[in-house]
MDAnalysis code that builds the backbone (N, CA, C; Angstrom):
import MDAnalysis as mda
import numpy as np

u = mda.Universe.empty(441, n_residues=147, atom_resindex=np.repeat(np.arange(147), 3), trajectory=True)
u.add_TopologyAttr("name", ["N", "CA", "C"] * 147)
u.add_TopologyAttr("resid", np.arange(1, 148))
u.add_TopologyAttr("resname", ["UNK", "UNK", "UNK", "UNK", "UNK", "UNK", "UNK", "UNK", "UNK", "UNK", "UNK", "UNK", "UNK", "UNK", "UNK", "UNK", "UNK", "UNK", "UNK", "UNK", "UNK", "UNK", "UNK", "UNK", "UNK", "UNK", "UNK", "UNK", "UNK", "UNK", "UNK", "UNK", "UNK", "UNK", "UNK", "UNK", "UNK", "UNK", "UNK", "UNK", "UNK", "UNK", "UNK", "UNK", "UNK", "UNK", "UNK", "UNK", "UNK", "UNK", "UNK", "UNK", "UNK", "UNK", "UNK", "UNK", "UNK", "UNK", "UNK", "UNK", "UNK", "UNK", "UNK", "UNK", "UNK", "UNK", "UNK", "UNK", "UNK", "UNK", "UNK", "UNK", "UNK", "UNK", "UNK", "UNK", "UNK", "UNK", "UNK", "UNK", "UNK", "UNK", "UNK", "UNK", "UNK", "UNK", "UNK", "UNK", "UNK", "UNK", "UNK", "UNK", "UNK", "UNK", "UNK", "UNK", "UNK", "UNK", "UNK", "UNK", "UNK", "UNK", "UNK", "UNK", "UNK", "UNK", "UNK", "UNK", "UNK", "UNK", "UNK", "UNK", "UNK", "UNK", "UNK", "UNK", "UNK", "UNK", "UNK", "UNK", "UNK", "UNK", "UNK", "UNK", "UNK", "UNK", "UNK", "UNK", "UNK", "UNK", "UNK", "UNK", "UNK", "UNK", "UNK", "UNK", "UNK", "UNK", "UNK", "UNK", "UNK", "UNK", "UNK", "UNK", "UNK", "UNK", "UNK"])
u.atoms.positions = np.array([
    [183.814, 64.358, 77.050],
    [182.051, 63.566, 77.375],
    [180.703, 63.362, 75.970],
    [180.674, 62.432, 76.296],
    [179.839, 61.059, 74.586],
    [178.788, 61.786, 74.830],
    [178.387, 62.937, 74.594],
    [176.727, 63.100, 74.580],
    [175.545, 61.857, 73.609],
    [174.972, 61.572, 74.923],
    [173.420, 60.205, 74.245],
    [173.177, 60.918, 73.204],
    [173.252, 59.925, 72.509],
    [172.050, 60.331, 71.477],
    [169.950, 60.690, 71.813],
    [169.333, 61.012, 70.905],
    [168.241, 61.876, 71.436],
    [166.994, 59.579, 72.145],
    [167.963, 58.977, 70.837],
    [166.509, 57.789, 70.644],
    [167.834, 57.683, 72.129],
    [169.114, 57.365, 72.276],
    [169.269, 56.127, 73.380],
    [168.524, 57.311, 74.697],
    [168.622, 58.882, 74.755],
    [168.061, 59.289, 76.842],
    [166.517, 58.741, 76.476],
    [165.824, 58.826, 74.667],
    [163.884, 57.873, 74.979],
    [164.418, 56.912, 75.388],
    [165.384, 56.036, 74.296],
    [164.781, 54.080, 75.077],
    [165.190, 53.939, 76.474],
    [166.150, 55.070, 77.116],
    [166.284, 54.968, 78.288],
    [165.423, 55.448, 79.372],
    [164.252, 56.501, 78.852],
    [163.032, 56.569, 78.966],
    [161.855, 55.834, 79.808],
    [161.531, 55.197, 78.111],
    [161.223, 54.444, 78.064],
    [161.228, 52.460, 78.729],
    [162.626, 52.835, 78.914],
    [162.727, 51.568, 79.811],
    [162.794, 52.223, 80.765],
    [162.166, 53.599, 81.930],
    [162.542, 53.860, 83.087],
    [161.039, 53.953, 83.300],
    [159.883, 53.800, 82.495],
    [158.735, 53.774, 82.289],
    [158.045, 53.088, 81.055],
    [158.034, 52.094, 81.533],
    [157.119, 50.956, 80.371],
    [155.327, 51.244, 80.071],
    [155.513, 52.125, 81.069],
    [153.457, 52.057, 81.032],
    [153.197, 53.528, 79.753],
    [154.505, 54.037, 79.007],
    [154.399, 54.962, 77.976],
    [153.872, 54.630, 76.233],
    [152.502, 54.661, 75.895],
    [152.483, 54.274, 74.873],
    [153.032, 55.263, 74.041],
    [154.314, 54.208, 73.778],
    [154.835, 55.230, 72.492],
    [155.660, 54.329, 71.646],
    [155.762, 54.350, 70.045],
    [156.470, 53.255, 68.931],
    [157.221, 54.263, 67.805],
    [158.470, 53.689, 67.283],
    [159.117, 53.836, 66.204],
    [159.941, 55.313, 66.960],
    [160.541, 53.996, 68.064],
    [160.735, 55.914, 69.065],
    [162.175, 56.422, 67.674],
    [163.159, 55.448, 67.384],
    [164.374, 56.608, 66.809],
    [164.427, 56.727, 64.921],
    [163.080, 56.331, 64.138],
    [162.322, 57.445, 63.641],
    [161.846, 58.271, 63.683],
    [161.452, 59.455, 65.339],
    [160.796, 59.979, 65.551],
    [161.754, 60.775, 66.566],
    [162.832, 60.278, 67.566],
    [164.344, 60.633, 67.556],
    [165.005, 61.115, 66.353],
    [164.968, 60.684, 64.795],
    [165.736, 61.229, 63.843],
    [165.283, 62.183, 63.355],
    [164.077, 62.486, 64.225],
    [163.295, 64.236, 63.318],
    [164.027, 65.358, 64.593],
    [163.892, 64.995, 65.481],
    [164.813, 66.198, 66.332],
    [166.444, 66.068, 65.951],
    [166.727, 64.869, 66.176],
    [168.288, 65.161, 65.214],
    [168.572, 65.530, 64.003],
    [167.687, 65.774, 63.406],
    [167.474, 66.449, 61.981],
    [168.223, 67.900, 61.837],
    [166.454, 68.317, 63.229],
    [166.366, 70.298, 62.704],
    [167.328, 69.969, 64.706],
    [168.488, 69.819, 65.288],
    [169.681, 69.942, 65.765],
    [170.239, 71.404, 65.434],
    [170.774, 71.706, 65.508],
    [171.284, 73.619, 64.805],
    [172.668, 72.846, 65.884],
    [173.612, 73.765, 65.797],
    [175.667, 72.882, 66.024],
    [175.207, 73.518, 67.428],
    [175.014, 74.340, 68.360],
    [175.538, 75.347, 68.794],
    [174.414, 74.313, 70.266],
    [173.688, 73.516, 70.045],
    [171.835, 73.059, 70.599],
    [172.426, 71.619, 70.803],
    [171.787, 71.166, 72.769],
    [172.101, 69.490, 72.164],
    [171.076, 69.572, 73.951],
    [170.618, 68.236, 73.299],
    [168.936, 67.479, 74.292],
    [169.655, 66.979, 75.733],
    [168.966, 67.718, 76.459],
    [168.991, 67.572, 77.345],
    [167.605, 66.663, 78.491],
    [166.999, 66.448, 78.774],
    [165.542, 65.285, 78.662],
    [165.739, 64.969, 77.183],
    [164.585, 64.154, 77.270],
    [163.956, 63.407, 75.480],
    [162.848, 62.992, 76.851],
    [161.651, 62.828, 75.385],
    [161.291, 62.137, 76.222],
    [159.574, 61.468, 75.509],
    [158.695, 60.396, 75.579],
    [157.806, 60.417, 74.655],
    [156.559, 60.076, 74.620],
    [155.113, 60.150, 74.237],
    [154.244, 60.243, 74.243],
    [154.118, 60.747, 73.247],
    [152.573, 61.353, 72.862],
    [151.545, 60.421, 71.598],
    [151.021, 62.612, 71.824],
    [151.192, 62.709, 70.674],
    [151.039, 64.303, 70.580],
    [149.438, 64.752, 69.942],
    [148.138, 63.894, 71.320],
    [146.804, 64.237, 70.392],
    [146.222, 64.715, 72.151],
    [144.543, 64.683, 71.763],
    [143.915, 64.778, 74.257],
    [143.285, 63.332, 73.156],
    [143.630, 62.322, 72.370],
    [142.454, 61.484, 72.804],
    [143.276, 59.960, 73.229],
    [143.214, 59.806, 73.888],
    [144.347, 58.698, 74.913],
    [143.794, 57.074, 73.893],
    [142.397, 57.220, 73.400],
    [142.752, 55.866, 72.407],
    [143.201, 56.077, 70.376],
    [143.176, 57.190, 70.520],
    [144.138, 57.861, 69.149],
    [145.683, 56.997, 69.686],
    [146.302, 56.242, 69.548],
    [147.816, 56.006, 69.595],
    [148.833, 55.898, 68.477],
    [147.944, 55.850, 67.307],
    [148.904, 56.136, 66.080],
    [149.990, 57.948, 66.455],
    [149.679, 58.477, 67.613],
    [150.364, 60.094, 66.958],
    [151.991, 59.978, 68.151],
    [152.625, 59.045, 67.626],
    [153.546, 59.013, 68.676],
    [154.869, 59.912, 68.192],
    [155.218, 60.748, 69.436],
    [155.681, 62.096, 69.399],
    [157.329, 61.326, 70.305],
    [158.856, 62.465, 70.146],
    [159.311, 62.551, 70.655],
    [159.898, 63.812, 70.918],
    [160.127, 64.544, 72.346],
    [159.741, 65.584, 72.838],
    [161.356, 66.087, 72.965],
    [161.670, 66.004, 72.481],
    [163.073, 67.041, 73.458],
    [163.264, 68.320, 74.068],
    [164.014, 68.544, 75.347],
    [164.389, 69.785, 75.628],
    [165.548, 69.601, 75.559],
    [166.196, 71.144, 74.882],
    [167.447, 71.626, 74.786],
    [168.185, 72.178, 76.038],
    [169.460, 73.254, 74.953],
    [169.741, 73.990, 76.502],
    [168.938, 75.634, 75.638],
    [168.701, 75.422, 74.558],
    [167.155, 76.076, 73.277],
    [166.371, 76.364, 73.555],
    [165.549, 75.027, 73.735],
    [163.853, 75.031, 73.552],
    [162.765, 73.698, 73.733],
    [162.261, 73.342, 73.340],
    [161.721, 71.965, 73.590],
    [160.982, 71.925, 72.178],
    [161.801, 70.788, 72.098],
    [161.831, 70.733, 70.106],
    [160.516, 68.899, 70.007],
    [159.632, 68.994, 68.913],
    [158.700, 67.471, 68.600],
    [158.980, 66.698, 67.682],
    [158.965, 65.722, 67.779],
    [159.150, 65.322, 66.245],
    [158.011, 63.683, 65.960],
    [157.533, 63.710, 64.954],
    [157.134, 62.745, 64.940],
    [157.413, 62.352, 63.153],
    [157.866, 61.239, 62.784],
    [158.007, 60.850, 61.447],
    [156.373, 59.921, 61.397],
    [156.467, 61.011, 59.826],
    [154.893, 59.983, 58.935],
    [155.581, 58.744, 58.942],
    [154.786, 57.816, 58.139],
    [154.310, 56.333, 58.728],
    [155.005, 56.353, 56.952],
    [154.334, 56.489, 55.974],
    [155.034, 57.016, 53.862],
    [156.480, 57.801, 53.757],
    [155.468, 59.057, 54.269],
    [156.526, 59.904, 52.867],
    [156.476, 61.227, 54.757],
    [157.839, 61.865, 54.740],
    [157.539, 62.983, 55.854],
    [158.213, 62.937, 57.356],
    [157.195, 64.019, 57.959],
    [157.699, 64.169, 59.757],
    [157.216, 65.614, 59.739],
    [156.444, 65.781, 60.925],
    [155.977, 67.393, 60.932],
    [157.463, 67.300, 62.713],
    [157.393, 67.726, 62.772],
    [158.679, 68.656, 63.411],
    [157.160, 70.277, 64.115],
    [157.955, 69.882, 65.716],
    [157.384, 71.283, 66.771],
    [158.837, 71.980, 67.178],
    [158.413, 73.416, 67.546],
    [159.660, 74.148, 68.155],
    [159.027, 75.448, 69.120],
    [158.893, 74.893, 70.389],
    [158.804, 75.355, 71.097],
    [160.042, 76.884, 72.503],
    [160.002, 78.087, 72.038],
    [160.658, 78.455, 72.641],
    [160.892, 79.362, 73.621],
    [161.191, 79.349, 75.030],
    [161.433, 80.190, 75.773],
    [160.193, 80.927, 76.287],
    [159.963, 81.739, 74.927],
    [159.131, 83.786, 74.722],
    [157.988, 82.949, 74.087],
    [157.663, 81.313, 73.870],
    [156.461, 81.864, 73.219],
    [155.577, 81.043, 74.659],
    [156.657, 80.004, 74.968],
    [156.301, 79.428, 76.553],
    [155.461, 80.740, 77.881],
    [154.323, 79.528, 77.276],
    [153.338, 80.276, 78.976],
    [152.394, 79.257, 79.908],
    [152.644, 78.284, 80.215],
    [152.221, 77.480, 81.187],
    [152.549, 75.830, 80.345],
    [152.129, 75.290, 81.791],
    [152.202, 73.701, 81.945],
    [151.331, 73.035, 82.750],
    [150.295, 72.449, 82.288],
    [149.835, 71.971, 82.660],
    [149.140, 70.066, 83.579],
    [149.614, 69.644, 83.881],
    [149.806, 68.149, 84.383],
    [148.233, 67.606, 84.900],
    [147.837, 66.649, 84.052],
    [146.830, 65.984, 83.729],
    [147.254, 64.789, 84.394],
    [146.004, 63.984, 85.827],
    [146.588, 61.993, 86.122],
    [145.533, 61.376, 85.520],
    [145.806, 60.359, 85.305],
    [144.388, 59.265, 85.451],
    [144.765, 57.655, 86.425],
    [144.933, 57.327, 86.215],
    [144.588, 55.498, 86.462],
    [146.050, 55.462, 86.158],
    [146.067, 55.292, 84.882],
    [147.604, 55.196, 84.459],
    [147.463, 55.571, 83.181],
    [147.558, 56.727, 83.091],
    [148.432, 57.401, 82.060],
    [147.782, 58.685, 81.851],
    [148.593, 60.045, 82.050],
    [149.107, 60.828, 81.791],
    [149.127, 62.049, 81.141],
    [148.526, 62.563, 80.987],
    [148.997, 64.197, 80.228],
    [149.564, 65.715, 79.790],
    [150.272, 66.150, 79.504],
    [151.322, 67.103, 79.355],
    [150.844, 68.063, 78.547],
    [149.745, 69.312, 79.454],
    [149.971, 70.916, 78.264],
    [150.387, 71.919, 78.255],
    [151.253, 71.779, 77.631],
    [152.073, 73.232, 77.456],
    [151.188, 73.515, 76.768],
    [150.348, 75.051, 76.760],
    [150.226, 76.536, 76.448],
    [151.364, 77.201, 75.953],
    [151.567, 77.934, 75.264],
    [151.585, 78.572, 74.031],
    [151.173, 80.097, 74.202],
    [152.577, 80.436, 73.114],
    [151.302, 82.574, 73.070],
    [150.813, 81.843, 71.324],
    [150.720, 80.471, 70.646],
    [150.324, 80.962, 69.450],
    [149.523, 79.636, 69.379],
    [150.310, 78.443, 70.343],
    [149.335, 77.035, 70.218],
    [149.647, 76.537, 71.249],
    [147.857, 75.291, 71.654],
    [148.151, 75.044, 73.037],
    [148.037, 73.320, 72.236],
    [149.647, 72.436, 73.401],
    [150.519, 71.147, 72.692],
    [150.046, 70.200, 74.353],
    [148.713, 69.389, 73.089],
    [149.494, 68.346, 74.241],
    [149.352, 67.013, 74.086],
    [150.161, 66.069, 75.384],
    [150.262, 64.955, 74.871],
    [150.209, 64.682, 76.138],
    [150.200, 62.299, 75.513],
    [148.862, 61.336, 75.868],
    [149.821, 60.768, 76.258],
    [148.741, 60.100, 77.387],
    [149.821, 58.035, 76.553],
    [151.244, 58.358, 77.875],
    [151.118, 58.659, 79.118],
    [152.515, 59.687, 79.292],
    [152.030, 58.321, 79.903],
    [153.083, 57.401, 80.657],
    [153.426, 57.218, 82.427],
    [153.161, 57.795, 82.900],
    [151.672, 57.829, 84.140],
    [151.910, 58.314, 85.062],
    [152.661, 58.603, 86.164],
    [153.674, 57.609, 86.100],
    [155.071, 58.013, 87.386],
    [156.159, 58.771, 86.889],
    [155.567, 59.565, 85.960],
    [156.338, 60.209, 84.621],
    [156.534, 61.251, 85.112],
    [155.394, 61.643, 84.934],
    [154.513, 63.517, 84.987],
    [156.060, 64.226, 85.410],
    [155.965, 64.056, 87.130],
    [156.550, 65.090, 88.045],
    [157.413, 64.891, 87.597],
    [158.459, 63.908, 86.679],
    [159.833, 64.363, 86.436],
    [159.408, 65.238, 84.573],
    [158.893, 64.648, 84.323],
    [158.846, 65.722, 83.089],
    [158.246, 67.457, 83.714],
    [157.635, 67.548, 84.058],
    [157.074, 68.369, 84.451],
    [158.170, 69.568, 84.865],
    [158.600, 68.920, 86.035],
    [160.520, 69.254, 86.524],
    [161.212, 70.080, 86.073],
    [161.698, 68.956, 84.483],
    [162.572, 69.142, 84.063],
    [161.999, 70.485, 83.484],
    [160.540, 70.742, 82.416],
    [161.022, 71.761, 81.454],
    [160.216, 72.498, 82.451],
    [159.597, 72.630, 83.501],
    [159.550, 73.508, 84.490],
    [161.120, 74.416, 84.728],
    [161.910, 73.560, 85.202],
    [163.163, 73.819, 85.779],
    [163.946, 74.515, 84.808],
    [163.905, 74.627, 83.050],
    [164.175, 74.972, 82.070],
    [163.697, 76.169, 81.946],
    [162.317, 76.135, 81.528],
    [161.330, 77.576, 81.324],
    [161.680, 78.821, 82.329],
    [161.619, 78.247, 83.568],
    [161.811, 79.178, 84.831],
    [163.400, 79.768, 84.478],
    [164.836, 79.122, 84.001],
    [165.946, 79.807, 83.844],
    [165.925, 80.469, 82.371],
    [164.942, 79.830, 81.819],
    [166.054, 80.560, 80.589],
    [164.698, 81.184, 80.203],
    [163.481, 81.740, 81.096],
    [162.844, 83.008, 81.284],
    [164.100, 84.062, 81.936],
    [164.759, 83.826, 82.911],
    [164.732, 84.755, 84.000],
    [166.365, 85.620, 83.061],
    [166.494, 84.473, 82.105],
    [168.236, 84.392, 81.723],
    [167.948, 85.931, 80.311],
    [166.270, 85.441, 79.819],
    [166.105, 86.656, 78.683],
    [166.269, 87.581, 79.562],
    [165.130, 87.969, 80.734],
    [165.117, 88.596, 81.791],
    [166.212, 89.660, 82.455],
    [166.996, 88.450, 82.280],
    [168.264, 89.954, 82.777],
    [169.374, 90.945, 81.875],
    [169.029, 89.985, 80.244],
    [169.581, 90.300, 79.260],
    [168.416, 90.994, 78.284],
    [167.164, 91.160, 78.795],
    [166.981, 92.589, 78.188],
    [166.882, 94.156, 79.029],
    [167.197, 93.562, 80.673],
    [167.558, 94.819, 81.396],
    [168.952, 94.972, 81.292],
])
């Protein structure tokens, strides 16, 4: 089976939902690929701005849902990158906010509150479904292991 790269998944998402504000997808996708573990594969990927301000369009991030966690990667313009990892045990809740053109996804974790903005409002239901289904399944597996 030929697995798509993170960049191919994000490019497919961007073609399907062109109103999402996102730049430098290939560079941001490379941050995710750099941090994938050998036994980890990407299930779903999309792009968004990692901030709460809809007018700040310079914080594009690639968000990847893997079989182990949610990964958020942002390549810096000059040197370096930012990387966030949210494992199922740290995940609390997800909130969706839709506006006229764009929407926001808020991921509440034990340690922080992640805001993803400037997302095509037509993609919000798809993103919410992907994240929620994965987290419910992952938390169910960990509950069965603990019992």
